[in-house]
TORPALO-11855 format. One line per field, with one value per residue (C-alpha): residue number from 1; residue in one letter; x, y, z. Coordinates in steps of 0.02 Angstrom, whole numbers. Example, Ala and Ser with C-alpha at 12.3 -4.5 7.8 and 13.67 -1.06 7.14 Angstrom:
n: 1	2 .
res: A	S .
c1: 615	684 .
c2: -225	-53 .
c3: 390	357 .
end
This chain:
n: 1	2	3	4	5	6	7	8	9	10	11	12	13	14	15	16	17	18	19	20	21	22	23	24	25	26	27	28	29	30	31	32	33	34	35	36	37	38	39	40	41	42	43	44	45	46	47	48	49	50	51	52	53	54	55	56	57	58	59	60	61	62	63	64	65	66	67	68	69	70	71	72	73	74	75	76	77	78	79	80	81	82	83	84	85	86	87	88	89	90	91	92	93	94	95	96	97	98	99	100	101	102	103	104	105	106	107	108	109	110	111	112	113	114	115	116	117	118	119	120	121	122	123	124	125	126	127	128	129	130	131	132	133	134	135	136	137	138	139	140	141	142	143	144	145	146	147	148	149	150	151	152	153	154	155	156	157	158	159	160	161	162	163	164	165	166	167	168	169	170	171	172	173	174	175	176	177	178	179	180	181	182	183	184	185	186	187	188	189	190	191	192	193	194	195	196	197	198	199	200	201	202	203	204	205	206	207	208	209	210	211	212	213	214	215	216	217	218	219	220	221	222	223	224	225	226	227	228	229	230	231	232	233	234	235	236	237	238	239	240	241	242	243	244	245	246	247	248	249	250	251	252	253	254	255	256	257	258	259	260	261	262	263	264	265	266	267	268	269	270	271	272	273	274	275	276	277	278	279	280	281	282	283	284	285	286	287	288	289	290	291	292	293	294	295	296	297	298	299	300	301	302	303	304	305	306	307	308	309	310	311	312	313	314	315	316	317	318	319	320	321	322	323	324	325	326	327	328	329	330	331	332	333	334	335	336	337	338	339	340	341	342	343	344	345	346	347	348	349	350	351	352	353	354	355	356	357	358	359	360	361	362	363	364	365	366	367	368	369	370	371	372	373	374	375	376	377	378	379	380	381	382	383	384	385	386	387	388	389	390	391	392	393	394	395	396	397	398	399	400	401	402	403	404	405	406	407	408	409	410	411	412	413	414	415	416	417	418	419	420	421	422	423	424	425	426	427	428	429	430	431	432	433	434	435	436	437	438	439	440	441	442	443	444	445	446	447	448	449	450	451	452	453	454	455	456	457	458	459	460	461	462	463	464	465	466	467	468	469	470	471	472	473	474	475	476	477	478	479	480	481	482	483	484	485	486	487	488	489	490	491	492	493	494	495	496	497	498	499	500	501	502	503	504	505	506	507	508	509	510	511	512	513	514	515	516	517	518	519	520	521	522	523	524	525	526	527	528	529	530	531	532	533	534	535	536	537	538	539	540	541	542	543	544	545	546	547	548	549	550	551	552	553	554	555	556	557	558	559	560	561	562	563	564	565	566	567	568	569	570	571	572	573	574	575	576	577	578	579	580	581	582	583	584	585	586	587	588	589 .
res: X	X	X	X	X	X	X	X	X	X	X	X	X	X	X	X	X	X	X	X	X	X	X	X	X	X	X	X	X	X	X	X	X	X	X	X	X	X	X	X	X	X	X	X	X	X	X	X	X	X	X	X	X	X	X	X	X	X	X	X	X	X	X	X	X	X	X	X	X	X	X	X	X	X	X	X	X	X	X	X	X	X	X	X	X	X	X	X	X	X	X	X	X	X	X	X	X	X	X	X	X	X	X	X	X	X	X	X	X	X	X	X	X	X	X	X	X	X	X	X	X	X	X	X	X	X	X	X	X	X	X	X	X	X	X	X	X	X	X	X	X	X	X	X	X	X	X	X	X	X	X	X	X	X	X	X	X	X	X	X	X	X	X	X	X	X	X	X	X	X	X	X	X	X	X	X	X	X	X	X	X	X	X	X	X	X	X	X	X	X	X	X	X	X	X	X	X	X	X	X	X	X	X	X	X	X	X	X	X	X	X	X	X	X	X	X	X	X	X	X	X	X	X	X	X	X	X	X	X	X	X	X	X	X	X	X	X	X	X	X	X	X	X	X	X	X	X	X	X	X	X	X	X	X	X	X	X	X	X	X	X	X	X	X	X	X	X	X	X	X	X	X	X	X	X	X	X	X	X	X	X	X	X	X	X	X	X	X	X	X	X	X	X	X	X	X	X	X	X	X	X	X	X	X	X	X	X	X	X	X	X	X	X	X	X	X	X	X	X	X	X	X	X	X	X	X	X	X	X	X	X	X	X	X	X	X	X	X	X	X	X	X	X	X	X	X	X	X	X	X	X	X	X	X	X	X	X	X	X	X	X	X	X	X	X	X	X	X	X	X	X	X	X	X	X	X	X	X	X	X	X	X	X	X	X	X	X	X	X	X	X	X	X	X	X	X	X	X	X	X	X	X	X	X	X	X	X	X	X	X	X	X	X	X	X	X	X	X	X	X	X	X	X	X	X	X	X	X	X	X	X	X	X	X	X	X	X	X	X	X	X	X	X	X	X	X	X	X	X	X	X	X	X	X	X	X	X	X	X	X	X	X	X	X	X	X	X	X	X	X	X	X	X	X	X	X	X	X	X	X	X	X	X	X	X	X	X	X	X	X	X	X	X	X	X	X	X	X	X	X	X	X	X	X	X	X	X	X	X	X	X	X	X	X	X	X	X	X	X	X	X	X	X	X	X	X	X	X	X	X	X	X	X	X	X	X	X	X	X	X	X	X	X	X	X	X	X	X	X	X	X	X	X	X	X	X	X	X	X	X	X	X	X	X	X	X	X	X	X	X	X	X	X	X	X	X	X	X	X	X	X	X	X	X	X	X	X	X	X .
c1: 0	144	208	40	47	222	163	16	118	260	245	197	353	458	360	385	573	569	462	562	714	633	735	584	411	338	376	235	112	162	177	3	-75	-12	-135	-236	-106	33	-88	-123	62	116	-22	37	222	211	280	285	146	170	12	1	-122	-197	-234	-346	-424	-477	-523	-565	-468	-330	-436	-457	-268	-237	-355	-274	-91	-89	99	125	260	296	183	252	153	295	226	47	-79	-242	-317	-168	-263	-393	-262	-173	-340	-372	-204	-256	-422	-335	-262	-92	62	144	324	379	282	355	264	406	369	199	127	128	107	-65	-94	-270	-226	-73	-175	-302	-166	-74	-227	-245	-156	-58	5	115	199	268	457	512	436	509	453	591	565	393	337	292	367	354	395	212	220	367	264	123	246	323	153	77	223	325	404	490	666	704	645	688	635	769	762	590	538	478	424	473	386	462	642	575	491	649	742	626	713	681	615	463	430	293	339	504	590	697	795	632	550	702	706	528	580	730	624	487	565	667	688	755	907	922	877	904	886	983	929	843	930	880	940	1103	1222	1087	989	1136	1163	980	973	1136	1081	897	906	1021	1005	1044	1163	1148	1138	1132	1143	1204	1168	1125	1205	1221	1308	1490	1629	1566	1405	1504	1608	1453	1366	1518	1549	1369	1317	1406	1313	1342	1392	1359	1379	1359	1370	1445	1473	1499	1680	1642	1566	1644	1817	1966	2027	1862	1844	2016	1942	1890	2017	2021	2017	2132	2013	1858	1838	1909	1792	1663	1571	1588	1581	1535	1601	1551	1610	1577	1646	1721	1890	1970	2141	2279	2252	2072	2127	2259	2130	2025	2180	2223	2045	2046	1869	1776	1785	1717	1662	1755	1701	1798	1710	1775	1856	2004	2138	2225	2378	2422	2524	2373	2257	2392	2431	2245	2220	2370	2288	2117	2173	2104	1929	1893	1783	1705	1808	1742	1875	1772	1837	2008	2109	2280	2270	2389	2423	2578	2494	2339	2441	2532	2366	2299	2433	2332	2159	2163	1992	1902	1737	1687	1787	1734	1863	1742	1809	1988	2051	2233	2196	2214	2229	2387	2302	2145	2242	2340	2173	2129	2286	2295	2109	2050	1881	1822	1642	1607	1720	1662	1785	1680	1762	1942	2084	2072	2137	2242	2409	2380	2453	2391	2489	2495	2474	2362	2276	2087	1981	1824	1749	1711	1526	1487	1593	1552	1660	1544	1609	1785	1833	1998	1925	1957	1902	2075	2072	1890	1925	2072	1960	1831	1960	2017	1838	1749	1610	1543	1355	1330	1430	1405	1494	1379	1456	1616	1635	1782	1692	1632	1523	1678	1725	1548	1543	1709	1656	1502	1612	1722	1580	1440	1356	1308	1130	1139	1221	1217	1275	1183	1264	1402	1400	1539	1422	1337	1253	1212	1112	1187	1276	1224	1314	1219	1091	1060	1025	887	921	980	1003	1038	979	1031	1102	1063	978	895	740	851	959	806	746	913	914	738	784	940	879	712	722	739	646	693	734	784	776	760	813	860	853	852	709	524	367	388	556	486	342	460	569	414	339	498	535	390	443	471	411	481	502	567	526	545	598	613	611	489	387	214	101	-17	89	47	-118	-41	104	-9	-127	3	124	32	194	227	208	282	301	379	291	376	275	212	96	-11	-66	-236	-294	-429	-295	-181	-325	-367	-188	-184	-334	-233	-89	27	82	110	202 .
c2: 0	116	82	134	300	337	295	414	555	552	714	699	798	656	527	631	629	440	407	527	417	269	235	187	264	88	60	182	44	-59	91	155	-9	8	139	289	409	337	325	511	556	446	522	696	674	565	664	530	422	279	243	57	-43	-127	47	89	-84	-80	103	158	321	406	550	479	464	640	699	587	635	823	846	751	827	682	562	412	334	225	80	118	29	123	290	404	560	528	508	669	761	700	771	937	936	913	1059	978	1075	930	968	803	695	534	453	344	184	247	223	409	582	616	769	811	776	889	1029	1023	1011	1157	1268	1228	1321	1168	1145	1298	1212	1070	1084	910	804	632	550	422	273	329	220	365	538	672	854	898	819	930	1080	1027	1006	1177	1263	1176	1183	1341	1335	1167	1160	979	879	699	642	507	347	351	181	257	129	208	77	-4	20	138	245	247	330	479	640	682	855	781	628	661	512	569	703	814	976	1069	1000	1037	1214	1240	1182	1298	1448	1422	1338	1486	1418	1249	1193	1007	911	732	705	542	411	532	474	616	768	852	986	1113	1054	1082	1255	1303	1237	1320	1488	1486	1421	1537	1442	1272	1179	998	917	729	683	503	390	532	479	651	743	790	878	1040	1020	982	1140	1246	1188	1228	1395	1459	1392	1494	1397	1223	1108	935	871	691	648	535	541	416	368	338	506	623	558	672	609	644	813	892	1067	1044	1133	1150	1328	1333	1454	1348	1288	1441	1523	1383	1298	1123	996	834	786	615	576	409	338	504	552	648	720	760	941	935	857	992	1131	1052	1040	1224	1287	1260	1188	1129	955	814	685	630	493	439	276	193	356	359	479	521	447	391	550	654	576	570	756	794	685	763	935	877	749	854	876	723	592	500	422	312	237	91	8	96	-45	38	37	-86	-133	-25	128	114	92	252	341	281	385	538	473	494	579	458	381	294	211	105	0	-119	-204	-149	-322	-295	-251	-384	-413	-312	-156	-189	-199	-43	48	-15	63	223	270	265	346	230	176	91	-6	-79	-203	-318	-415	-383	-505	-495	-658	-704	-649	-739	-587	-596	-469	-494	-359	-248	-118	-141	-17	7	134	12	-35	-82	-200	-258	-405	-492	-589	-610	-782	-788	-740	-884	-920	-873	-701	-674	-713	-593	-457	-491	-476	-308	-241	-295	-165	-223	-203	-246	-379	-435	-597	-644	-759	-789	-972	-1014	-964	-1109	-1125	-1121	-950	-883	-950	-867	-700	-709	-726	-579	-465	-483	-319	-379	-333	-369	-521	-566	-740	-757	-885	-940	-1118	-1176	-1158	-1312	-1345	-1161	-1123	-1253	-1154	-992	-855	-700	-641	-462	-492	-387	-434	-605	-643	-827	-853	-1011	-1100	-1271	-1248	-1385	-1370	-1389	-1245	-1134	-1174	-1122	-961	-921	-954	-847	-704	-664	-482	-528	-409	-477	-656	-701	-888	-876	-1036	-1124	-1313	-1440	-1363	-1402	-1305	-1360	-1272	-1112	-1115	-1135	-986	-877	-925	-878	-715	-613	-450	-524	-406	-477	-659	-717	-898	-880	-1042	-1138	-1324	-1421	-1267	-1245	-1094	-1182	-1111	-929	-918	-991	-866	-714	-761	-832	-686	-520	-420	-485	-349	-434	-615	-674	-841	-1001	-995	-826	-892	-1000	-860	-801	-620	-655	-732	-581	-464	-568	-558	-371	-343	-421	-301	-415	-396	-564	-538 .
c3: 0	39	-135	-206	-112	-175	-352	-338	-263	-390	-491	-674	-721	-651	-751	-908	-880	-860	-1014	-1122	-1093	-1180	-1337	-1444	-1453	-1468	-1284	-1246	-1293	-1140	-1024	-1069	-1010	-831	-768	-825	-760	-868	-1014	-998	-983	-1130	-1237	-1192	-1229	-1384	-1532	-1668	-1740	-1864	-1962	-1998	-2100	-1944	-1874	-2022	-2030	-1847	-1824	-2001	-1987	-1887	-1824	-1649	-1631	-1694	-1557	-1427	-1454	-1435	-1455	-1618	-1727	-1845	-1940	-2036	-2177	-2242	-2344	-2292	-2403	-2416	-2461	-2436	-2490	-2355	-2218	-2270	-2270	-2092	-2041	-2117	-2025	-1858	-1762	-1744	-1799	-1890	-1936	-2017	-2140	-2213	-2360	-2424	-2523	-2581	-2755	-2786	-2712	-2634	-2742	-2682	-2501	-2513	-2589	-2448	-2316	-2395	-2377	-2192	-2053	-2001	-2179	-2153	-2005	-2112	-2117	-2173	-2313	-2351	-2514	-2539	-2656	-2714	-2859	-2974	-2954	-3088	-3118	-3091	-2917	-2872	-2926	-2808	-2664	-2695	-2704	-2553	-2431	-2464	-2290	-2315	-2245	-2290	-2441	-2487	-2662	-2678	-2779	-2860	-2929	-3092	-3224	-3389	-3493	-3647	-3706	-3839	-3706	-3601	-3744	-3735	-3692	-3509	-3557	-3643	-3536	-3407	-3298	-3223	-3122	-3232	-3217	-3250	-3093	-2984	-3055	-2992	-2818	-2819	-2868	-2738	-2585	-2526	-2350	-2406	-2307	-2348	-2507	-2565	-2752	-2760	-2886	-3006	-3164	-3280	-3185	-3231	-3170	-3211	-3059	-2943	-3016	-2992	-2814	-2763	-2836	-2788	-2609	-2515	-2351	-2428	-2313	-2370	-2543	-2573	-2758	-2770	-2919	-3038	-3202	-3281	-3140	-3161	-3069	-3146	-3047	-2890	-2910	-2948	-2789	-2683	-2769	-2757	-2585	-2453	-2316	-2389	-2246	-2320	-2499	-2559	-2744	-2875	-3062	-3201	-3233	-3416	-3457	-3331	-3297	-3294	-3462	-3549	-3465	-3478	-3467	-3285	-3177	-2990	-2927	-2778	-2692	-2724	-2545	-2459	-2335	-2351	-2209	-2282	-2141	-2232	-2404	-2473	-2650	-2734	-2897	-2948	-3018	-2875	-2912	-2788	-2842	-2780	-2615	-2599	-2622	-2483	-2374	-2396	-2367	-2179	-2180	-2023	-2102	-1993	-2123	-2279	-2400	-2555	-2595	-2753	-2808	-2927	-2982	-2818	-2734	-2559	-2534	-2583	-2454	-2320	-2333	-2319	-2165	-2078	-2091	-2028	-1899	-1756	-1829	-1937	-1851	-2000	-2141	-2282	-2397	-2462	-2619	-2628	-2703	-2680	-2490	-2408	-2227	-2227	-2302	-2193	-2034	-2082	-2109	-1941	-1856	-1909	-1862	-1674	-1662	-1780	-1722	-1886	-2024	-2173	-2265	-2349	-2507	-2473	-2514	-2463	-2282	-2148	-1960	-1928	-1995	-1891	-1728	-1776	-1787	-1614	-1541	-1642	-1642	-1460	-1496	-1636	-1611	-1778	-1897	-2062	-2139	-2248	-2391	-2338	-2301	-2113	-2040	-2192	-2120	-1956	-1871	-1692	-1591	-1404	-1272	-1376	-1269	-1259	-1354	-1251	-1372	-1515	-1513	-1694	-1799	-1975	-2030	-2153	-2304	-2236	-2298	-2202	-2033	-1911	-1734	-1670	-1750	-1699	-1517	-1517	-1592	-1457	-1319	-1387	-1410	-1249	-1263	-1431	-1452	-1636	-1730	-1910	-1961	-2105	-2236	-2137	-2183	-2067	-1907	-1796	-1642	-1531	-1597	-1571	-1393	-1353	-1427	-1315	-1162	-1215	-1270	-1145	-1199	-1375	-1423	-1611	-1691	-1876	-1929	-2094	-2208	-2088	-2152	-2036	-1887	-1816	-1650	-1631	-1476	-1360	-1225	-1311	-1210	-1267	-1139	-1197	-1382	-1459	-1641	-1700	-1886	-1916	-2095	-2189	-2037	-1964	-1795	-1693	-1586	-1434	-1495	-1522	-1346	-1273	-1375	-1317	-1136	-1141	-1251	-1171	-1230	-1414	-1531	-1703	-1753	-1931	-1968	-2158	-2245	-2083	-2076	-1935	-1837	-1824	-1781	-1601	-1590	-1665	-1540	-1394	-1442	-1474	-1306	-1214	-1306	-1240	-1327	-1500	-1637	-1800	-1854	-2024	-2070	-2258	-2345	-2182	-2220	-2112	-2062	-2136	-2142	-2022	-1881	-1925	-1833	-1676	-1685	-1705	-1564	-1444	-1452	-1457	-1470	-1647	-1777	-1931	-1987	-2149	-2181	-2241	-2402	-2464	-2598	-2485	-2369	-2427	-2425	-2292	-2181	-2202	-2158	-2004	-1943	-1982	-1870	-1730	-1763	-1862	-2043	-2128	-2293 .
end
């Protein structure tokens, strides 16, 4: 009873502080069931709402939720299947000052809904619009966006899934094709969105340097441009964006080697003063010809550079990149050198001497790098939090140096597709990185159960483990040492029912379990792990031998926390069954 009185007397401000520390808004679901007081508080402080298909199926609309959550600032409609125009109109009819709207993975832009929302008072509050991977996106849609939401500060129109029809239709000039985004559409955005600060136009194949010129001249506050996978962009566009945008802080882009290489564009010259006086903080270049001259101009500009990416770039030398890193060694914390074939252990160890402040590094597909370089990073970069070294030669040299100082900063380690990585090297890595939280060992064929067990003893804080396609593993689960796992990817492994039972017993807080293509288990083993993992939200059973779709109903009704199940056989799940499971809050697809 005394506990009840303390509960009642605790000020609501204190409860707000507690609930605001939850790392995922979904946890509010559980909290709101405890008592009316916590329900009221969680309703009041919730600022993000994800509209799912079950929500519409059960309640028919989202109006009741818009009235319930008074502090909503963000609404996500990612992948929502239904009347998108209607949902957007309901948002407009509410009195909420929504600042962020995400409609990614939709079939198209809700033109009528946007027009109605734009005329409402809360339409003027919209600052961020995310329309990534929309099936159909056209210049006319960009015109609607610009007219309806003139106060936008961030716009994402990246990677539209436009179907351009037959090969003959694809050859149409972009200026006359109504199905795509072209320079004309981007020009409209640049002329009307005067407050724009961030834009992502990646994956729009028909825009050219003209778009970068218009954006950099028309949007004076523009601070971030992402323009990856745009085939007609060149170094000229890159230079124009930097030259015209005094406030540009982040630039990500690539260009075709074939059409815009240094040899085919000899007229492109680097102005030594190009970067001078600029605010550029993040520079991410991919598949571009980058000369030592360009790196030298960046070096001499005294930029506040914190992030540098040169993925698959060509044209520069080791001396060019080394001289640049020496200048920015005190500020640089993010470095992406993926796919640089000329990097060797010796050269990378030399570079690591100038990377003391680094917190992230990617060396994926640098095939010449091995264990000695990895352990040099551990010693020379004490603040590293994430290392990506997929598809390298780590483990090939057998170089296991003793007495390496532990690096307690490293939390994320990506070592997938390293065919030379052995248990011995893995255990040494684990002993040097005792605070690991996320580890990816997918497709490392030399790793065995003994190595996994040892890494579990070294790294007791692991919450995410990926072992997809590690075909050397057998008997997984027996003696499983990971008690804090939230995410476990074990696709294409052989796991017994006994192993699943052990995993379920040890990892009771598991949120996502990927068993795609696994063999050796039965429905009984799956049921046991689902019964024990009371917080499980996602389960992948695709292509699991010996598991039939008959288990789906039991899974949905036995574990109410499940939100997504990938069934063993997609084709045999009927539409009425999917709708039934949706009404119980679980997507089966």
